[in-house]
Each structure stands twice: as C-alpha cells, then as structure tokens.
C-alpha positions in Angstrom: 0.2 0.4 0.0 2.8 2.2 0.3 5.2 1.1 -2.4 5.7 2.1 -5.8 3.1 5.2 -4.9 5.8 7.3 -7.0 3.6 9.5 -8.8 1.1 12.4 -7.5 -1.5 14.5 -8.8 -2.6 17.9 -6.9 -6.1 17.9 -5.7 -7.6 20.8 -4.4 -9.5 19.2 -1.7 -7.0 16.2 -0.7 -3.5 17.6 -1.6 -1.3 15.4 -3.3 -2.7 11.9 -4.4 -0.4 9.5 -4.6 -0.2 6.6 -7.3 1.7 4.2 -9.1 2.5 3.6 -12.7 -0.1 1.5 -13.0 -2.8 3.5 -11.4 -1.8 6.6 -13.0 -2.2 5.1 -16.6 -5.0 4.2 -15.7 -6.1 7.5 -14.7 -5.3 8.6 -17.9 -6.8 6.0 -19.8 -9.5 7.0 -22.4 -12.5 6.1 -20.4 -11.5 7.9 -17.5 -10.7 11.0 -19.3 -14.1 10.8 -20.6 -15.3 11.8 -17.0 -13.3 15.1 -17.1 -16.2 15.8 -19.7 -19.1 15.2 -17.2 -20.3 17.6 -14.7 -20.4 15.6 -11.2 -23.1 18.3 -10.1 -24.6 18.1 -13.9 -26.8 21.6 -14.5 -26.4 22.7 -10.5 -23.5 25.3 -11.8 -26.4 27.4 -12.9 -27.2 28.0 -9.1 -23.4 27.5 -7.9 -21.5 29.0 -11.0 -18.1 27.4 -9.6 -20.0 24.3 -9.2 -18.3 22.8 -12.4 -15.8 20.1 -11.0 -16.2 16.6 -13.0 -16.4 13.1 -12.8 -13.0 12.4 -13.1 -11.9 14.2 -10.2 -14.7 12.9 -7.9 -13.4 9.7 -9.0 -9.5 10.1 -8.1 -10.8 11.6 -4.9 -13.0 8.0 -4.3 -9.2 6.4 -4.7 -7.8 8.3 -2.8 -9.7 7.9 0.2 -10.3 4.2 -0.3 -6.6 3.9 -0.1 -6.4 5.6 3.0 -9.0 3.6 4.5 -7.4 0.3 3.6 -4.0 1.8 5.1 -5.9 2.8 8.5 -7.5 -0.9 8.6 -4.0 -2.4 8.2 -2.7 -0.5 10.7 -5.5 -0.7 13.2 -4.2 0.3 16.3 -7.9 0.0 18.2 -8.3 -2.6 21.1 -11.5 -3.3 19.6 -10.9 -3.9 15.8 -8.7 -6.8 14.1 -6.4 -6.4 11.6 -7.7 -8.2 8.2 -5.5 -10.3 5.8 -6.6 -8.7 2.4 -5.2 -10.8 -0.5 -2.9 -8.3 -2.0 -4.3 -8.9 -5.6 -7.7 -8.4 -4.0 -6.7 -4.8 -2.7 -5.7 -3.7 -5.9 -8.6 -4.4 -7.4 -10.4 -2.3 -4.9 -8.2 0.6 -5.4 -9.0 0.2 -9.7 -12.7 -0.5 -8.6 -12.9 2.7 -6.4 -11.3 4.7 -9.3 -13.8 3.2 -11.9 -17.0 3.4 -9.9 -18.6 6.2 -11.9 -17.1 5.2 -15.5 -21.0 4.1 -16.6 -21.9 7.5 -15.3 -24.6 9.2 -17.2 -24.2 13.4 -18.3 -26.0 15.8 -16.3 -26.1 14.2 -12.5 -29.3 12.2 -12.2 -31.3 13.7 -14.7 -30.9 10.3 -16.5 -31.3 8.1 -13.5 -35.0 7.4 -13.9 -35.3 7.3 -17.4 -33.0 4.9 -18.6 -33.5 1.2 -17.7 -29.4 0.2 -17.4 -27.6 0.7 -13.8 -24.2 3.2 -14.1 -22.8 0.5 -12.3 -23.8 -2.1 -14.7 -22.8 -0.3 -17.7 -19.5 0.5 -16.2 -18.7 -3.3 -15.4 -19.6 -3.8 -19.2 -17.3 -0.9 -20.3 -14.5 -2.1 -18.1 -15.1 -6.0 -19.9 -15.3 -5.0 -23.0 -12.2 -2.4 -23.3 -9.0 -3.3 -24.1 -6.9 -0.4 -22.6 -8.5 -1.0 -19.5 -8.2 -4.8 -19.1 -4.4 -4.4 -20.3 -3.4 -1.9 -17.4 -5.7 -3.5 -14.9 -4.3 -7.2 -15.6 -0.5 -6.2 -16.5 0.5 -2.9 -15.0 -1.9 -3.1 -11.9 -1.7 -6.8 -11.2 -5.4 -7.7 -10.3 -8.1 -9.3 -12.4 -10.6 -8.0 -14.7 -13.5 -10.4 -12.7 -12.5 -9.0 -9.3 -12.7 -5.4 -10.3 -16.4 -5.4 -12.0 -17.4 -7.4 -9.1 -16.8 -4.8 -6.6 -18.5 -2.4 -8.4 -21.7 -4.2 -9.8 -23.1 -6.1 -6.8 -25.8 -7.7 -9.0 -22.6 -10.0 -10.4 -22.3 -13.2 -8.0 -19.1 -13.7 -5.7 -18.2 -15.8 -2.9 -15.2 -14.0 -2.1 -15.2 -13.1 1.0 -12.5 -9.7 0.3 -14.6 -8.8 -2.8 -18.1 -8.9 -0.1 -16.3 -6.6 2.5 -14.8 -4.4 -0.2 -18.8 -3.9 -1.5 -19.5 -2.5 1.7 -16.5 -0.1 2.0 -17.6 1.3 -1.5 -20.8 1.5 -0.2 -22.3 2.2 3.2 -22.7 5.4 5.4 -19.7 6.5 5.5 -18.2 5.3 2.5 -15.5 7.2 0.4 -18.1 8.0 -2.2 -20.1 10.2 -0.3 -16.9 11.4 1.8 -15.6 12.8 -1.1 -18.4 14.1 -3.2 -20.0 16.1 0.2 -17.0 17.3 0.9 -16.0 18.0 -3.1 -19.3 19.5 -3.6 -19.4 21.7 -0.8 -16.2 22.8 -1.3 -16.9 24.2 -5.4 -20.5 25.8 -4.3 -18.8 27.6 -1.7 -20.6 26.3 1.0 -19.7 25.0 4.5 -22.8 22.3 4.7 -21.3 19.1 3.6 -17.8 19.1 5.1 -16.4 16.6 7.3 -13.5 15.9 9.3 -12.2 12.8 7.3 -9.2 12.1 8.5 -10.7 11.5 11.8 -13.7 9.2 10.5 -10.9 7.3 8.7 -9.1 6.9 11.7 -11.6 5.7 13.3 -12.7 2.9 11.2 -12.3 -0.8 12.2 -12.5 -4.3 10.7 -14.5 -6.3 13.2 -13.8 -10.5 14.2 -17.1 -11.0 12.0 -15.5 -9.5 8.9 -17.7 -6.1 9.2 -17.0 -2.4 9.3 -18.0 -0.4 12.0 -17.3 2.6 14.0 -16.6 2.8 18.0 -19.3 4.1 20.2 -16.9 7.2 20.9 -16.4 8.3 17.5 -20.5 7.8 16.4 -20.6 12.1 16.3 -19.2 11.2 13.1 -21.7 9.6 11.7 -24.3 12.5 13.3 -22.3 14.7 11.1 -22.5 13.1 7.8 -25.8 12.5 8.4 -26.6 16.3 9.1 -24.4 17.5 5.9 -26.4 15.3 3.9 -29.7 17.0 4.7 -28.1 20.3 4.1 -26.6 19.3 1.0 -29.9 18.1 -0.7 -31.2 21.1 1.0 -29.4 23.6 -0.7 -27.9 22.1 -3.5 -29.1 18.8 -4.5 -32.7 19.6 -4.4 -32.5 23.2 -4.7 -35.4 24.1 -6.8 -33.2 25.6 -9.3 -30.9 22.7 -9.4 -34.1 20.4 -9.4 -35.9 22.5 -12.5 -32.8 22.1 -14.7 -32.8 18.4 -13.5 -36.8 18.2 -15.0 -36.3 19.9 -18.0 -33.3 18.1 -18.9 -35.4 14.4 -18.2 -38.6 16.0 -20.0 -36.8 16.9 -23.2 -34.8 13.3 -22.7 -38.4 11.8 -22.8 -40.0 13.2 -25.6 -36.9 12.9 -27.8 -37.5 9.2 -27.0 -41.0 9.1 -27.3 -40.6 11.0 -30.5 -38.0 8.6 -31.6 -35.4 11.1 -32.3 -32.8 8.8 -30.7 -32.7 5.4 -28.5 -32.1 4.6 -25.1 -28.9 2.5 -26.2 -27.4 5.9 -27.9 -27.3 7.3 -24.3 -25.0 5.0 -22.9 -21.2 5.9 -22.6 -22.0 9.6 -23.4 -20.2 12.6 -21.7 -21.9 16.2 -21.0 -20.7 17.7 -25.2 -21.9 14.1 -26.9 -25.2 14.2 -24.7 -26.0 18.0 -25.9 -25.1 16.6 -29.8 -27.8 14.5 -29.7 -30.3 17.4 -29.2 -28.1 19.3 -31.8 -28.9 16.8 -34.0 -33.0 17.9 -34.1 -33.0 21.8 -34.1 -36.0 23.3 -33.9 -37.9 20.0 -32.2 -39.5 20.3 -29.0 -37.6 18.3 -26.7 -34.1 20.8 -28.3 -35.6 23.8 -27.5 -36.1 22.8 -23.7 -32.6 21.4 -23.6 -31.4 24.6 -25.2 -33.4 26.6 -22.8 -31.7 25.0 -19.8 -28.2 25.3 -21.4 -28.7 29.1 -21.6 -30.2 29.5 -18.1 -33.7 29.9 -19.3 -35.2 28.4 -16.6 -39.6 27.6 -15.8 -40.6 29.0 -12.8 -41.6 27.4 -9.4 -45.6 27.8 -9.7 -46.5 25.3 -6.8 -45.2 23.0 -4.6 -47.1 20.0 -3.0 -46.6 17.2 -0.1 -45.9 13.8 -1.6 -46.5 11.7 1.8 -50.3 11.7 1.2 -49.9 10.6 -2.4 -49.4 7.4 -3.8 -46.1 7.1 -6.1 -45.9 9.1 -9.0 -44.1 7.3 -11.5 -43.1 8.6 -15.3 -46.4 7.6 -17.2 -48.9 8.8 -14.3 -46.5 11.8 -14.5 -47.3 12.4 -17.9 -51.1 12.3 -17.6 -51.2 14.9 -15.2 -49.2 17.1 -17.0 -51.3 16.5 -20.0 -54.7 17.1 -17.8 -53.2 20.5 -16.1 -51.8 21.5 -19.8 -55.5 21.1 -21.4 -57.0 22.8 -18.5 -54.6 25.8 -18.4 -54.7 26.3 -22.8 -57.9 28.0 -22.4 -56.3 30.8 -20.1 -52.8 30.2 -22.1 -53.2 29.4 -25.7 -49.7 29.2 -26.8 -48.3 27.0 -24.0 -47.3 23.4 -24.9 -47.2 20.4 -23.0 -42.7 20.7 -22.8 -43.6 23.7 -20.5 -45.8 21.9 -18.1 -43.1 20.2 -16.1 -44.0 17.9 -12.6 -40.8 16.9 -10.6 -41.1 14.2 -8.4 -37.9 13.7 -6.6 -36.3 9.9 -6.2 -36.7 8.2 -2.8 -33.9 9.0 -0.7 -32.7 7.5 2.9 -31.0 9.0 5.9 -30.8 5.6 7.1 -26.9 4.7 8.7 -26.1 1.1 8.1 -23.0 1.1 10.1 -22.5 -1.0 12.8 -21.5 0.9 16.0 -18.6 -1.3 17.9 -19.4 -0.8 21.5 -17.0 -0.5 24.2 -17.4 -4.6 25.6 -17.2 -5.3 21.5 -20.2 -6.5 20.8 -22.0 -4.8 17.7 -25.4 -2.6 17.4 -27.3 -1.2 14.7 -27.0 2.8 14.4 -30.1 3.7 14.9 -30.7 1.3 18.2 -27.5 3.3 19.8 -28.0 7.1 18.6 -30.7 8.9 20.3 -31.0 11.8 17.7 -31.4 9.9 14.8 -34.4 8.1 15.3 -36.8 6.7 12.6 -39.1 9.1 13.7 -36.3 12.0 12.9 -35.3 10.6 10.0 -38.7 10.0 8.4 -39.2 13.9 9.2 -35.9 14.9 7.3 -37.1 12.9 4.5 -40.7 14.4 4.3 -39.3 17.7 4.7 -37.1 17.6 1.7 -39.0 15.3 -0.7 -41.4 17.9 -2.3 -43.3 17.5 -5.7 -42.7 20.6 -7.5 -44.7 22.4 -10.4 -42.8 24.2 -12.8 -44.3 26.6 -15.7 -43.7 29.4 -17.7 -43.0 32.7 -15.7 -46.1 34.8 -17.5 -48.5 31.8 -16.1 -50.2 33.2 -13.0 -49.8 31.3 -9.6 -52.8 31.8 -8.2 -54.8 30.3 -11.6 -52.6 27.0 -11.4 -52.9 26.1 -7.2 -56.8 25.1 -7.5 -56.1 23.1 -11.0 -53.1 21.5 -9.2 -55.2 20.7 -6.0 -58.3 18.9 -8.1 -55.6 17.2 -10.3 -54.2 15.5 -7.1 -57.1 14.9 -5.3 -58.7 13.2 -8.4 -55.6 11.4 -8.6 -55.6 10.0 -5.1 -54.3 12.8 -2.3 
C-alpha cells in the first residue's frame, strides 16, 4: 500500500494524491478521461457557478480515500478492531474499482437516472470488461483481475470471495469514500460549508471487526451524525434546491420527449459525456426536446409555481406524471393558448434514505445497529428529514399566474389520490 506510489496528482481537496505507474495509467486512460467531460453536479452550476468540477476529479478522490481507509484498517491500533488479512491482488482490485466506479455514469448528474433502464454500475462493469485498454492496464500494469474489479463495482454479479464482498461495503455504505468525497467536494466547489467532514478522524476510527464487518466505535458515533446532517443540508441547499431540480426536470422531460418521438434510442445514451449528450439534441434542432434542452443550457428556466406534499399521495411514476401534466395543460390552455406540453413539468424527486447502516462497536466488543444506539437519528427523525426534503414541484413559464394554477393542481392531485 506504500511501495511504488511514486507519482502524485495535485487535488484541491486532498492535496497530493499518490499513485503507482499502473494507477496513473488507469487515471489517464481514454475511458477515465471521458469523465473529465461530465460535470459532477450536472446543471447545479446554474445555481452555483463554481460547481463545474468533474466526475474525474471525484473518482480520483474516491480512489485516494479508499486507499487511506485500507491503510488505516491494516494499521489498526484499536483495542476493539482486528487487523484484516486481505489478498494483495484483491486490494489492488479495490483501488481500481474505486477509481472506475463512476465509469458508467450518465451526463447531467441524475437527470437520466429513472429514464433509462440500465444502472450506471452495470454499464460501468460492462465497459470495463469490453475495453482492451482498461483490461491491459488492470491485468498487466496494476496486477489484478478484471473479474475482481467488476464484481466490486456491480453488486448484481455473484461472488463468494469474502474480500470482494467486504470491499463492496467499503464502497457503498454510510461512511463510504464515495460520500466522503462528494459531500466535501461538492460543498467546496459550491462555496458552502454544509458538506464538510472531518475525513481524517472518520478514517482513523473505522475498524474491521471479528466477524468481518466495517464498524465505528461508539465514542466516534458523532462522525456518523455529522455526515447525516451534512447530507441533509446538501440536499436542501444544493442537490434539491428548486433551481437544480427545475433544470434537472427540464432535461429529463426533454429526454423523455425525444425518446417518445424516436429522435434517438436509449442505447445511444450509454457511454456519453456532457458534450456528446448535447450533440444528440443538436441533431434535432427546432424540435420541442431540443428547444427545452437549449433553454437549460442558456439558463432560461421555467418558474416554480407550486410545491406540494408527497406523503399523502400514491407514488407517481413517469407514466402517471405524463398523464397529470397533460390534464394540467388542457386546463391551462384556455387561459394561455400558446402554452405547450414541454412547458408543463411536474418534478418528483427519487426516494432517498437517511438510515445509517454502519454498525456501532460498543466498549464491550458487541456490534449494535446505529439507530438502536443513537438517540438523535431515530426512525421518526429520519422520516421527518425525508418529508421536509422530498416535495413535489410544478414548473411552468413565468407568465402563468400561480393563483390560477393552485386550484387546478389541487383538483388534479385530489382526483389522483391525495
């Protein structure tokens, strides 16, 4: 974990990030460089102009924090944890997986997430298995197997290897390096403090337990609380801010319309960056999807007209949302004859969780679920967090009068099942 890490890349968040010759080649490979052309926060730069950092810098940060976590676990000085015995080839696979974990990610953040059927982890694993450059670097320069790398990234691939199963929990959990990097990095580039974490303290206190689980001692439980508060604040102020949500919803609707009109296929959305995604719309100039997409690019967003509670509604999928938007359009046309379907957008954020899945290691050596030990983040508090954040929104052109919209929206939602 230390020999051969003679190359360094300067990062604004973590300072010098050390790499071997193999990991340096991996970072500068063509598939990884594609991530330099995907903004980590998609259209959030319309709200926070500094938020133009890339998936590439985030991926490098995840690699760096993963390496620090493994070093900490192998050098564990805690009286509660144990020192694990990971196979060296599997550790190399974990570091490669950490760097490549977002390789299948779509452009424009999560605008495409519930539109396309494939998950970005599955796409990333497929890209790795099919790319000769990556295969050569992973096997010949890093000295591990492509099979191990993709099994860490894509949890749907079956494995019985205990190292790989454990490494999945490192990359995807409450205190995973992915969250630790993106919360800190997004906060830094947005110019807000909400996402900042004491990362060195968290990593120093992570322990590997007798039964092969990642845990945190009870005296360091405040770090989990801090992360959950940070996640809440970043969702409220950045990820689900009305401007970010409006831009994301407009991109999503432009995409759905384009797919319905067969302007391009779902498969054409795979392995894109922000530039090539834009080119799909540029080929269809003058169409409603292209006009809507260009409005986002030019920061000519629709206006928030109504916010509504989702707790009393049945779940609204894309098909139902389309039906509700058409009903609203029909009701508004008599007042606004020039209004078109692309300008009526209902935004429903995906479900999120503030549950902490990392076990707490008590002073007697026993493992307990976080929500049983912690008295602050009870299930009731977590539910309140989610309800306060996850709201439905209706976006329309600025000239539409909110006073006319409210009774129409209430009528539509009541008929649906409020």
